[in-house]
C-alpha positions as CSV (number, residue, x, y, z in Angstrom):
1,M,39.2,10.9,-10.0
2,T,36.5,9.8,-7.6
3,K,34.4,6.8,-8.1
4,R,30.7,7.4,-7.9
5,T,28.5,4.9,-5.9
6,P,26.0,3.1,-8.1
7,V,22.4,4.3,-7.7
8,E,19.6,2.0,-6.6
9,D,16.2,2.7,-8.2
10,V,13.3,2.7,-5.7
11,P,9.9,2.6,-7.5
12,I,7.4,4.6,-5.4
13,G,4.2,3.9,-7.5
14,G,3.6,7.6,-8.1
15,E,5.2,10.9,-9.0
16,T,6.1,12.4,-5.6
17,I,6.9,11.3,-2.0
18,R,8.2,13.2,1.1
19,L,11.9,12.7,2.0
20,G,11.1,11.0,5.4
21,Q,8.6,8.7,3.8
22,F,11.0,7.7,1.1
23,I,13.8,6.9,3.6
24,K,11.5,4.5,5.4
25,F,9.9,3.1,2.2
26,A,13.2,2.4,0.6
27,G,14.3,0.5,3.7
28,I,17.2,2.9,4.4
29,L,16.0,3.2,8.0
30,D,13.2,1.5,9.9
31,S,11.8,4.1,12.3
32,G,10.5,7.6,12.0
33,G,12.6,8.6,15.0
34,E,15.8,7.5,13.2
35,V,14.7,9.3,10.1
36,K,14.0,12.5,11.9
37,E,17.4,12.4,13.7
38,V,19.6,11.7,10.6
39,V,17.8,14.3,8.4
40,A,18.0,17.0,11.1
41,D,21.7,16.2,11.8
42,G,22.5,16.7,8.1
43,F,23.4,13.1,7.2
44,V,21.1,12.9,4.2
45,T,21.6,14.5,0.8
46,V,19.2,15.1,-2.0
47,N,20.7,15.5,-5.4
48,G,24.1,15.9,-3.8
49,E,23.2,18.6,-1.3
50,V,22.4,18.3,2.4
51,D,18.7,18.8,3.1
52,R,17.4,18.9,6.6
53,R,13.7,19.0,5.7
54,R,12.0,15.6,6.3
55,G,8.9,16.9,4.5
56,R,10.7,17.9,1.4
57,Q,8.8,16.7,-1.7
58,L,10.9,14.4,-3.9
59,A,10.0,13.8,-7.5
60,V,10.9,11.0,-9.9
61,G,14.6,11.3,-10.7
62,D,15.7,12.8,-7.4
63,V,18.6,11.0,-5.7
64,V,18.8,10.5,-2.0
65,G,22.2,9.8,-0.4
66,F,22.9,8.3,3.0
67,E,26.0,6.6,4.4
68,G,27.7,6.2,1.0
69,R,24.7,4.7,-0.7
70,R,22.5,6.5,-3.3
71,F,18.8,5.8,-4.0
72,R,16.9,7.3,-7.0
73,V,13.2,7.9,-6.8
74,A,11.6,5.9,-9.7
75,E,8.1,5.7,-11.0
């Protein structure tokens, strides 16, 4: 049985946000260059699946994973 990492809620103050913006807004990474690289290299998951699109629209409830941590888009 695998233990799931707890999810950290990140309120975005709206209903949608782009993946790259969310990663910076949540403080997961600091620079746009880092975000571009890790997303393109497949190190980021959205709802458990690798997504290489920085511009992907996230909605409230989506869960972003990076380096063993999980962050949920919250309103």
